[in-house]
HTML snippet that shows the backbone in 3Dmol.js (N, CA, C, O; Angstrom):
<script src="https://3Dmol.org/build/3Dmol-min.js"></script>
<div id="view" style="width:600px;height:400px;position:relative"></div>
<script>
const pdb = `
ATOM      1  N   MET A   1     -22.718  -2.563 -40.524  1.00  0.00           N
ATOM      2  CA  MET A   1     -21.222  -3.379 -39.300  1.00  0.00           C
ATOM      3  C   MET A   1     -22.486  -2.833 -38.406  1.00  0.00           C
ATOM      4  O   MET A   1     -22.490  -1.671 -38.813  1.00  0.00           O
ATOM      5  N   ARG A   2     -22.786  -2.851 -38.142  1.00  0.00           N
ATOM      6  CA  ARG A   2     -23.298  -2.818 -36.764  1.00  0.00           C
ATOM      7  C   ARG A   2     -21.937  -2.919 -35.701  1.00  0.00           C
ATOM      8  O   ARG A   2     -20.957  -3.610 -35.979  1.00  0.00           O
ATOM      9  N   LEU A   3     -22.129  -1.592 -33.636  1.00  0.00           N
ATOM     10  CA  LEU A   3     -21.602  -1.534 -33.418  1.00  0.00           C
ATOM     11  C   LEU A   3     -21.117  -3.643 -32.699  1.00  0.00           C
ATOM     12  O   LEU A   3     -20.159  -4.391 -32.897  1.00  0.00           O
ATOM     13  N   THR A   4     -22.409  -3.762 -31.898  1.00  0.00           N
ATOM     14  CA  THR A   4     -22.400  -5.533 -31.469  1.00  0.00           C
ATOM     15  C   THR A   4     -21.196  -6.776 -32.385  1.00  0.00           C
ATOM     16  O   THR A   4     -20.536  -7.776 -32.106  1.00  0.00           O
ATOM     17  N   ASP A   5     -21.507  -5.837 -33.664  1.00  0.00           N
ATOM     18  CA  ASP A   5     -20.650  -6.877 -35.083  1.00  0.00           C
ATOM     19  C   ASP A   5     -19.351  -6.606 -34.476  1.00  0.00           C
ATOM     20  O   ASP A   5     -18.472  -7.467 -34.503  1.00  0.00           O
ATOM     21  N   ILE A   6     -19.139  -5.261 -33.831  1.00  0.00           N
ATOM     22  CA  ILE A   6     -16.997  -4.895 -34.150  1.00  0.00           C
ATOM     23  C   ILE A   6     -16.452  -5.559 -32.185  1.00  0.00           C
ATOM     24  O   ILE A   6     -15.345  -6.089 -32.084  1.00  0.00           O
ATOM     25  N   MET A   7     -17.390  -5.412 -30.829  1.00  0.00           N
ATOM     26  CA  MET A   7     -17.050  -5.510 -30.366  1.00  0.00           C
ATOM     27  C   MET A   7     -16.894  -7.771 -30.095  1.00  0.00           C
ATOM     28  O   MET A   7     -16.254  -8.578 -29.422  1.00  0.00           O
ATOM     29  N   SER A   8     -17.699  -7.753 -30.891  1.00  0.00           N
ATOM     30  CA  SER A   8     -17.663  -9.607 -31.239  1.00  0.00           C
ATOM     31  C   SER A   8     -16.161  -9.495 -31.585  1.00  0.00           C
ATOM     32  O   SER A   8     -15.246  -9.661 -30.778  1.00  0.00           O
ATOM     33  N   HIS A   9     -16.057  -9.252 -32.629  1.00  0.00           N
ATOM     34  CA  HIS A   9     -14.719  -9.495 -33.371  1.00  0.00           C
ATOM     35  C   HIS A   9     -13.275  -9.273 -32.910  1.00  0.00           C
ATOM     36  O   HIS A   9     -12.201  -9.809 -33.183  1.00  0.00           O
ATOM     37  N   MET A  10     -13.753  -8.042 -31.917  1.00  0.00           N
ATOM     38  CA  MET A  10     -12.394  -7.503 -30.957  1.00  0.00           C
ATOM     39  C   MET A  10     -11.737  -8.605 -29.393  1.00  0.00           C
ATOM     40  O   MET A  10     -11.928  -8.899 -28.213  1.00  0.00           O
ATOM     41  N   ASP A  11     -11.058  -8.774 -30.357  1.00  0.00           N
ATOM     42  CA  ASP A  11     -10.193  -9.729 -28.782  1.00  0.00           C
ATOM     43  C   ASP A  11      -9.707  -9.494 -27.467  1.00  0.00           C
ATOM     44  O   ASP A  11      -8.508  -9.538 -27.196  1.00  0.00           O
ATOM     45  N   LEU A  12     -10.529  -9.265 -26.709  1.00  0.00           N
ATOM     46  CA  LEU A  12     -10.338  -8.489 -25.522  1.00  0.00           C
ATOM     47  C   LEU A  12      -9.534  -8.772 -24.563  1.00  0.00           C
ATOM     48  O   LEU A  12      -9.185  -7.919 -23.746  1.00  0.00           O
ATOM     49  N   SER A  13      -8.910 -10.682 -24.512  1.00  0.00           N
ATOM     50  CA  SER A  13      -8.638 -11.580 -23.705  1.00  0.00           C
ATOM     51  C   SER A  13      -7.127 -10.804 -22.748  1.00  0.00           C
ATOM     52  O   SER A  13      -6.680 -10.852 -21.602  1.00  0.00           O
ATOM     53  N   ILE A  14      -6.844 -10.255 -23.815  1.00  0.00           N
ATOM     54  CA  ILE A  14      -5.777  -9.456 -23.186  1.00  0.00           C
ATOM     55  C   ILE A  14      -5.931  -8.999 -21.945  1.00  0.00           C
ATOM     56  O   ILE A  14      -5.153  -9.279 -21.034  1.00  0.00           O
ATOM     57  N   TYR A  15      -7.481  -7.876 -21.760  1.00  0.00           N
ATOM     58  CA  TYR A  15      -7.458  -6.423 -20.218  1.00  0.00           C
ATOM     59  C   TYR A  15      -7.253  -7.855 -19.157  1.00  0.00           C
ATOM     60  O   TYR A  15      -6.327  -7.630 -18.378  1.00  0.00           O
ATOM     61  N   PRO A  16      -7.672  -8.791 -19.010  1.00  0.00           N
ATOM     62  CA  PRO A  16      -7.374  -9.608 -17.575  1.00  0.00           C
ATOM     63  C   PRO A  16      -6.557 -10.221 -17.354  1.00  0.00           C
ATOM     64  O   PRO A  16      -6.324 -10.709 -16.249  1.00  0.00           O
ATOM     65  N   GLN A  17      -5.612 -10.419 -18.801  1.00  0.00           N
ATOM     66  CA  GLN A  17      -4.545 -11.019 -18.270  1.00  0.00           C
ATOM     67  C   GLN A  17      -3.203  -9.081 -17.832  1.00  0.00           C
ATOM     68  O   GLN A  17      -2.245  -9.060 -17.059  1.00  0.00           O
ATOM     69  N   ILE A  18      -3.469  -8.483 -18.250  1.00  0.00           N
ATOM     70  CA  ILE A  18      -1.914  -7.597 -18.034  1.00  0.00           C
ATOM     71  C   ILE A  18      -2.842  -6.827 -17.028  1.00  0.00           C
ATOM     72  O   ILE A  18      -2.865  -5.623 -16.774  1.00  0.00           O
ATOM     73  N   GLY A  19      -3.671  -7.950 -16.480  1.00  0.00           N
ATOM     74  CA  GLY A  19      -4.214  -7.184 -15.373  1.00  0.00           C
ATOM     75  C   GLY A  19      -4.164  -7.960 -14.212  1.00  0.00           C
ATOM     76  O   GLY A  19      -4.454  -7.483 -13.114  1.00  0.00           O
ATOM     77  N   LEU A  20      -3.870  -8.945 -14.346  1.00  0.00           N
ATOM     78  CA  LEU A  20      -3.433 -10.128 -13.705  1.00  0.00           C
ATOM     79  C   LEU A  20      -2.144  -9.885 -13.466  1.00  0.00           C
ATOM     80  O   LEU A  20      -1.802  -9.951 -12.285  1.00  0.00           O
ATOM     81  N   VAL A  21      -1.091  -9.542 -14.504  1.00  0.00           N
ATOM     82  CA  VAL A  21       0.258  -8.963 -14.667  1.00  0.00           C
ATOM     83  C   VAL A  21       0.698  -7.878 -13.148  1.00  0.00           C
ATOM     84  O   VAL A  21       1.646  -7.900 -12.363  1.00  0.00           O
ATOM     85  N   LEU A  22      -0.253  -7.204 -13.248  1.00  0.00           N
ATOM     86  CA  LEU A  22       0.340  -6.148 -12.855  1.00  0.00           C
ATOM     87  C   LEU A  22      -0.246  -5.866 -11.572  1.00  0.00           C
ATOM     88  O   LEU A  22       0.133  -4.992 -10.793  1.00  0.00           O
ATOM     89  N   PHE A  23      -1.700  -7.096 -11.324  1.00  0.00           N
ATOM     90  CA  PHE A  23      -2.213  -7.092  -9.560  1.00  0.00           C
ATOM     91  C   PHE A  23      -1.413  -7.905  -8.876  1.00  0.00           C
ATOM     92  O   PHE A  23      -1.545  -7.842  -7.654  1.00  0.00           O
ATOM     93  N   LEU A  24      -0.052  -9.186  -9.596  1.00  0.00           N
ATOM     94  CA  LEU A  24       0.628  -9.899  -9.065  1.00  0.00           C
ATOM     95  C   LEU A  24       2.505  -8.910  -9.709  1.00  0.00           C
ATOM     96  O   LEU A  24       3.283  -9.470 -10.481  1.00  0.00           O
ATOM     97  N   ALA A  25       2.586  -8.448  -9.520  1.00  0.00           N
ATOM     98  CA  ALA A  25       3.941  -7.798  -9.840  1.00  0.00           C
ATOM     99  C   ALA A  25       3.377  -6.190  -8.411  1.00  0.00           C
ATOM    100  O   ALA A  25       4.155  -5.311  -8.040  1.00  0.00           O
ATOM    101  N   ALA A  26       1.635  -6.357  -7.880  1.00  0.00           N
ATOM    102  CA  ALA A  26       2.081  -5.258  -6.684  1.00  0.00           C
ATOM    103  C   ALA A  26       2.191  -5.883  -5.559  1.00  0.00           C
ATOM    104  O   ALA A  26       2.640  -5.432  -4.505  1.00  0.00           O
ATOM    105  N   PHE A  27       1.715  -7.100  -5.809  1.00  0.00           N
ATOM    106  CA  PHE A  27       1.891  -8.016  -4.419  1.00  0.00           C
ATOM    107  C   PHE A  27       3.719  -8.920  -3.524  1.00  0.00           C
ATOM    108  O   PHE A  27       4.272  -9.394  -2.531  1.00  0.00           O
ATOM    109  N   ALA A  28       3.811  -8.398  -5.523  1.00  0.00           N
ATOM    110  CA  ALA A  28       4.968  -8.561  -4.771  1.00  0.00           C
ATOM    111  C   ALA A  28       5.959  -7.892  -4.061  1.00  0.00           C
ATOM    112  O   ALA A  28       6.926  -8.145  -3.341  1.00  0.00           O
ATOM    113  N   ALA A  29       5.725  -7.521  -4.245  1.00  0.00           N
ATOM    114  CA  ALA A  29       6.845  -5.463  -4.270  1.00  0.00           C
ATOM    115  C   ALA A  29       5.990  -5.631  -3.164  1.00  0.00           C
ATOM    116  O   ALA A  29       6.417  -6.653  -2.627  1.00  0.00           O
ATOM    117  N   VAL A  30       5.073  -5.240  -2.541  1.00  0.00           N
ATOM    118  CA  VAL A  30       5.289  -4.847  -1.267  1.00  0.00           C
ATOM    119  C   VAL A  30       5.083  -6.753  -0.342  1.00  0.00           C
ATOM    120  O   VAL A  30       4.642  -6.732   0.807  1.00  0.00           O
ATOM    121  N   ILE A  31       5.376  -7.926  -0.874  1.00  0.00           N
ATOM    122  CA  ILE A  31       5.490  -8.905   0.018  1.00  0.00           C
ATOM    123  C   ILE A  31       6.952  -8.773   0.260  1.00  0.00           C
ATOM    124  O   ILE A  31       7.114  -9.051   1.448  1.00  0.00           O
ATOM    125  N   TRP A  32       8.584  -8.360  -0.525  1.00  0.00           N
ATOM    126  CA  TRP A  32       9.358  -8.022  -0.712  1.00  0.00           C
ATOM    127  C   TRP A  32       9.843  -6.725   0.695  1.00  0.00           C
ATOM    128  O   TRP A  32      10.427  -6.832   1.773  1.00  0.00           O
ATOM    129  N   LYS A  33       9.417  -5.936   0.172  1.00  0.00           N
ATOM    130  CA  LYS A  33       9.135  -4.997   1.142  1.00  0.00           C
ATOM    131  C   LYS A  33       8.587  -5.534   2.407  1.00  0.00           C
ATOM    132  O   LYS A  33       8.432  -4.672   3.272  1.00  0.00           O
ATOM    133  N   VAL A  34       8.415  -6.154   2.575  1.00  0.00           N
ATOM    134  CA  VAL A  34       7.968  -6.840   3.885  1.00  0.00           C
ATOM    135  C   VAL A  34       8.684  -6.934   3.852  1.00  0.00           C
ATOM    136  O   VAL A  34       9.476  -6.003   3.989  1.00  0.00           O
ATOM    137  N   LEU A  35       9.189  -8.738   3.537  1.00  0.00           N
ATOM    138  CA  LEU A  35      10.493  -8.986   4.336  1.00  0.00           C
ATOM    139  C   LEU A  35      11.807  -8.037   4.211  1.00  0.00           C
ATOM    140  O   LEU A  35      12.886  -8.258   4.762  1.00  0.00           O
ATOM    141  N   ARG A  36      11.544  -7.117   3.508  1.00  0.00           N
ATOM    142  CA  ARG A  36      13.518  -6.931   3.314  1.00  0.00           C
ATOM    143  C   ARG A  36      13.289  -6.068   4.563  1.00  0.00           C
ATOM    144  O   ARG A  36      14.480  -6.044   4.876  1.00  0.00           O
ATOM    145  N   SER A  37      12.710  -5.355   5.505  1.00  0.00           N
ATOM    146  CA  SER A  37      12.272  -4.052   6.193  1.00  0.00           C
ATOM    147  C   SER A  37      12.585  -4.855   7.719  1.00  0.00           C
ATOM    148  O   SER A  37      12.181  -5.838   8.340  1.00  0.00           O
ATOM    149  N   GLU A  38      13.687  -3.620   7.883  1.00  0.00           N
ATOM    150  CA  GLU A  38      14.656  -4.568   9.773  1.00  0.00           C
ATOM    151  C   GLU A  38      13.383  -4.664  11.176  1.00  0.00           C
ATOM    152  O   GLU A  38      12.371  -4.132  11.634  1.00  0.00           O
ATOM    153  N   LYS A  39      14.056  -5.419  11.305  1.00  0.00           N
ATOM    154  CA  LYS A  39      12.864  -5.331  12.722  1.00  0.00           C
ATOM    155  C   LYS A  39      12.646  -5.084  13.182  1.00  0.00           C
ATOM    156  O   LYS A  39      11.500  -5.386  13.514  1.00  0.00           O
ATOM    157  N   GLN A  40      13.677  -3.788  14.222  1.00  0.00           N
ATOM    158  CA  GLN A  40      13.732  -2.786  14.699  1.00  0.00           C
ATOM    159  C   GLN A  40      12.158  -1.370  13.557  1.00  0.00           C
ATOM    160  O   GLN A  40      11.397  -0.514  14.006  1.00  0.00           O
ATOM    161  N   GLU A  41      12.293  -1.643  12.768  1.00  0.00           N
ATOM    162  CA  GLU A  41      10.745  -0.559  11.773  1.00  0.00           C
ATOM    163  C   GLU A  41      10.132  -1.467  11.769  1.00  0.00           C
ATOM    164  O   GLU A  41       9.701  -1.494  10.616  1.00  0.00           O
ATOM    165  N   SER A  42       9.662  -2.498  12.394  1.00  0.00           N
ATOM    166  CA  SER A  42       8.841  -2.851  12.007  1.00  0.00           C
ATOM    167  C   SER A  42       8.032  -3.527  13.441  1.00  0.00           C
ATOM    168  O   SER A  42       7.025  -4.235  13.442  1.00  0.00           O
ATOM    169  N   ARG A  43       9.115  -2.883  15.037  1.00  0.00           N
ATOM    170  CA  ARG A  43       9.051  -3.145  15.927  1.00  0.00           C
ATOM    171  C   ARG A  43       8.903  -1.896  15.881  1.00  0.00           C
ATOM    172  O   ARG A  43       8.768  -2.155  17.077  1.00  0.00           O
ATOM    173  N   SER A  44       8.797  -0.887  15.754  1.00  0.00           N
ATOM    174  CA  SER A  44       8.411   0.231  15.832  1.00  0.00           C
ATOM    175  C   SER A  44       7.194   0.975  15.346  1.00  0.00           C
ATOM    176  O   SER A  44       6.711   1.935  15.947  1.00  0.00           O
ATOM    177  N   MET A  45       6.648   0.388  14.026  1.00  0.00           N
ATOM    178  CA  MET A  45       5.262   0.435  13.181  1.00  0.00           C
ATOM    179  C   MET A  45       4.087  -0.746  14.325  1.00  0.00           C
ATOM    180  O   MET A  45       3.057  -0.391  14.898  1.00  0.00           O
ATOM    181  N   ALA A  46       4.474  -1.592  14.330  1.00  0.00           N
ATOM    182  CA  ALA A  46       3.769  -2.606  15.287  1.00  0.00           C
ATOM    183  C   ALA A  46       3.217  -1.495  16.580  1.00  0.00           C
ATOM    184  O   ALA A  46       2.039  -1.410  16.926  1.00  0.00           O
ATOM    185  N   LEU A  47       4.449  -0.630  17.227  1.00  0.00           N
ATOM    186  CA  LEU A  47       3.272  -0.192  18.541  1.00  0.00           C
ATOM    187  C   LEU A  47       2.924   1.347  17.751  1.00  0.00           C
ATOM    188  O   LEU A  47       3.272   2.139  18.627  1.00  0.00           O
ATOM    189  N   LEU A  48       2.583   1.925  16.940  1.00  0.00           N
ATOM    190  CA  LEU A  48       2.120   3.048  16.549  1.00  0.00           C
ATOM    191  C   LEU A  48       0.989   3.148  16.823  1.00  0.00           C
ATOM    192  O   LEU A  48       0.795   4.209  17.416  1.00  0.00           O
ATOM    193  N   PRO A  49      -0.563   2.126  16.593  1.00  0.00           N
ATOM    194  CA  PRO A  49      -2.019   1.795  16.883  1.00  0.00           C
ATOM    195  C   PRO A  49      -1.648   1.999  18.189  1.00  0.00           C
ATOM    196  O   PRO A  49      -2.762   2.251  18.649  1.00  0.00           O
ATOM    197  N   LEU A  50      -0.889   2.074  19.132  1.00  0.00           N
ATOM    198  CA  LEU A  50      -0.692   2.237  21.092  1.00  0.00           C
ATOM    199  C   LEU A  50      -0.600   3.413  21.720  1.00  0.00           C
ATOM    200  O   LEU A  50      -1.168   3.915  22.690  1.00  0.00           O
ATOM    201  N   ASP A  51       0.573   3.890  20.664  1.00  0.00           N
ATOM    202  CA  ASP A  51       0.221   4.939  21.359  1.00  0.00           C
ATOM    203  C   ASP A  51      -0.647   5.850  21.884  1.00  0.00           C
ATOM    204  O   ASP A  51      -1.467   5.990  20.977  1.00  0.00           O
ATOM    205  N   ASP A  52      -0.927   6.451  22.649  1.00  0.00           N
ATOM    206  CA  ASP A  52      -1.496   7.804  21.915  1.00  0.00           C
ATOM    207  C   ASP A  52      -0.931   9.565  21.758  1.00  0.00           C
ATOM    208  O   ASP A  52      -1.714  10.493  21.557  1.00  0.00           O
ATOM    209  N   ASP A  53       1.015   9.766  21.947  1.00  0.00           N
ATOM    210  CA  ASP A  53       0.808  10.775  21.410  1.00  0.00           C
ATOM    211  C   ASP A  53       1.843  10.554  19.988  1.00  0.00           C
ATOM    212  O   ASP A  53       2.461  11.470  19.445  1.00  0.00           O
ATOM    213  N   GLY A  54       1.847   9.563  19.694  1.00  0.00           N
ATOM    214  CA  GLY A  54       2.745   9.804  18.437  1.00  0.00           C
ATOM    215  C   GLY A  54       4.498   9.379  18.967  1.00  0.00           C
ATOM    216  O   GLY A  54       4.446   9.245  20.189  1.00  0.00           O
ATOM    217  N   ALA A  55       5.742   9.172  18.540  1.00  0.00           N
ATOM    218  CA  ALA A  55       6.670   8.876  18.869  1.00  0.00           C
ATOM    219  C   ALA A  55       7.595  10.429  18.587  1.00  0.00           C
ATOM    220  O   ALA A  55       8.629  10.495  19.251  1.00  0.00           O
ATOM    221  N   ALA A  56       7.393  11.247  17.971  1.00  0.00           N
ATOM    222  CA  ALA A  56       7.501  12.731  17.786  1.00  0.00           C
ATOM    223  C   ALA A  56       7.440  13.173  19.186  1.00  0.00           C
ATOM    224  O   ALA A  56       8.186  13.934  19.802  1.00  0.00           O
ATOM    225  N   ALA A  57       6.441  12.562  19.535  1.00  0.00           N
ATOM    226  CA  ALA A  57       5.864  13.993  20.977  1.00  0.00           C
ATOM    227  C   ALA A  57       5.478  13.770  21.706  1.00  0.00           C
ATOM    228  O   ALA A  57       4.324  13.557  22.078  1.00  0.00           O
ATOM    229  N   GLN A  58       7.145  13.761  22.422  1.00  0.00           N
ATOM    230  CA  GLN A  58       7.483  13.139  23.944  1.00  0.00           C
ATOM    231  C   GLN A  58       6.620  14.122  24.652  1.00  0.00           C
ATOM    232  O   GLN A  58       6.222  15.156  24.116  1.00  0.00           O
ATOM    233  N   PRO A  59       6.264  13.667  26.220  1.00  0.00           N
ATOM    234  CA  PRO A  59       6.065  15.250  27.234  1.00  0.00           C
ATOM    235  C   PRO A  59       7.917  16.284  27.329  1.00  0.00           C
ATOM    236  O   PRO A  59       8.948  16.060  26.694  1.00  0.00           O
ATOM    237  N   GLY A  60       7.699  17.074  28.101  1.00  0.00           N
ATOM    238  CA  GLY A  60       8.688  18.168  27.252  1.00  0.00           C
ATOM    239  C   GLY A  60       9.023  19.165  26.283  1.00  0.00           C
ATOM    240  O   GLY A  60       9.657  20.207  26.449  1.00  0.00           O
ATOM    241  N   THR A  61       8.560  18.745  25.356  1.00  0.00           N
ATOM    242  CA  THR A  61       8.843  18.794  24.006  1.00  0.00           C
ATOM    243  C   THR A  61       8.503  19.704  23.152  1.00  0.00           C
ATOM    244  O   THR A  61       9.544  19.713  22.496  1.00  0.00           O
ATOM    245  N   LYS A  62       7.719  20.616  22.569  1.00  0.00           N
ATOM    246  CA  LYS A  62       6.778  21.612  21.822  1.00  0.00           C
ATOM    247  C   LYS A  62       5.903  20.673  21.136  1.00  0.00           C
ATOM    248  O   LYS A  62       4.694  20.851  20.983  1.00  0.00           O
ATOM    249  N   GLU A  63       6.632  19.566  20.688  1.00  0.00           N
ATOM    250  CA  GLU A  63       5.419  19.306  20.264  1.00  0.00           C
ATOM    251  C   GLU A  63       4.321  18.760  20.683  1.00  0.00           C
ATOM    252  O   GLU A  63       3.363  18.845  19.914  1.00  0.00           O
ATOM    253  N   SER A  64       4.108  18.013  22.064  1.00  0.00           N
ATOM    254  CA  SER A  64       3.221  17.702  22.578  1.00  0.00           C
ATOM    255  C   SER A  64       2.043  17.883  22.694  1.00  0.00           C
ATOM    256  O   SER A  64       1.262  17.195  23.352  1.00  0.00           O
ATOM    257  N   GLY A  65       1.830  18.744  22.120  1.00  0.00           N
ATOM    258  CA  GLY A  65       0.317  19.268  21.943  1.00  0.00           C
ATOM    259  C   GLY A  65      -0.692  19.576  23.728  1.00  0.00           C
ATOM    260  O   GLY A  65      -1.896  19.563  23.984  1.00  0.00           O
ATOM    261  N   HIS A  66       0.613  19.833  24.642  1.00  0.00           N
ATOM    262  CA  HIS A  66      -0.415  20.139  26.461  1.00  0.00           C
ATOM    263  C   HIS A  66      -0.331  21.911  25.759  1.00  0.00           C
ATOM    264  O   HIS A  66       0.773  22.397  26.003  1.00  0.00           O
ATOM    265  N   GLY A  67      -0.928  22.530  25.260  1.00  0.00           N
ATOM    266  CA  GLY A  67      -0.727  24.147  24.691  1.00  0.00           C
ATOM    267  C   GLY A  67       0.011  24.873  24.030  1.00  0.00           C
ATOM    268  O   GLY A  67       0.298  24.500  22.893  1.00  0.00           O
ATOM    269  N   ALA A  68       0.642  26.359  24.631  1.00  0.00           N
ATOM    270  CA  ALA A  68       1.617  26.987  24.495  1.00  0.00           C
ATOM    271  C   ALA A  68       2.190  26.438  25.389  1.00  0.00           C
ATOM    272  O   ALA A  68       3.343  26.762  25.673  1.00  0.00           O
TER     273      ALA A  68
END
`;
const viewer = $3Dmol.createViewer("view");
viewer.addModel(pdb, "pdb");
viewer.setStyle({}, {cartoon: {color: "spectrum"}});
viewer.zoomTo();
viewer.render();
</script>
């Protein structure tokens, strides 16, 4: 018996179905997290790319990054 005979008789159709179920579960979890988040948290995250120093490094603090 050759390897091609063994592989052709195996039922491998379950693996794509398992992958689809895992993908849909991860997608649903991300959508659930986004829809359940608070509006203030979403607004602060939306402004992060526009913030030069980050929210934690305000002028006058030790983390401002302007020398010692």
